[in-house]
C-alpha positions in Angstrom: -13.4 -149.2 -48.7 -16.5 -147.4 -47.6 -19.4 -146.8 -50.1 -19.8 -143.2 -48.7 -19.4 -140.5 -51.4 -16.3 -138.3 -51.4 -18.7 -135.3 -50.6 -19.6 -136.9 -47.2 -16.0 -137.7 -46.5 -14.9 -134.1 -47.1 -17.7 -132.9 -44.8 -16.4 -135.2 -42.1 -13.0 -133.8 -42.4 -14.1 -130.3 -42.2 -16.2 -130.9 -39.2 -13.3 -132.7 -37.5 -11.0 -129.7 -38.3 -13.7 -127.3 -36.9 -13.9 -129.4 -33.7 -10.1 -129.4 -33.3 -9.9 -125.7 -33.8 -12.6 -125.2 -31.2 -10.9 -127.4 -28.7 -7.5 -125.7 -28.9 -8.4 -122.0 -29.7 -7.6 -120.6 -26.3 -5.2 -123.3 -25.1 -1.5 -122.6 -24.6 1.1 -125.4 -24.5 1.0 -125.7 -20.7 -2.7 -125.9 -20.7 -2.6 -128.5 -23.5 -0.2 -130.7 -21.6 -2.4 -130.6 -18.5 -5.7 -131.4 -20.3 -5.8 -135.1 -21.2 -9.5 -134.9 -22.4 -8.6 -132.3 -25.0 -5.7 -134.3 -26.1 -7.8 -137.4 -26.5 -10.5 -135.4 -28.4 -8.0 -133.9 -30.8 -6.4 -137.3 -31.4 -9.8 -138.8 -32.1 -10.6 -136.1 -34.6 -7.3 -136.7 -36.3 -8.2 -140.3 -36.7 -11.4 -139.2 -38.4 -9.4 -137.1 -40.8 -7.0 -139.9 -41.5 
């Protein structure tokens, strides 16, 4: 387990959520399905949260 404090972990989670929100705010389902870069970016940020 990492030695980083829980405060830094929470900050990482909040930052990842903010990034996901920014990536998908104006995106509809069809746009989402056609945008592999956004899909990859969202998945990466979900990994950070997990």
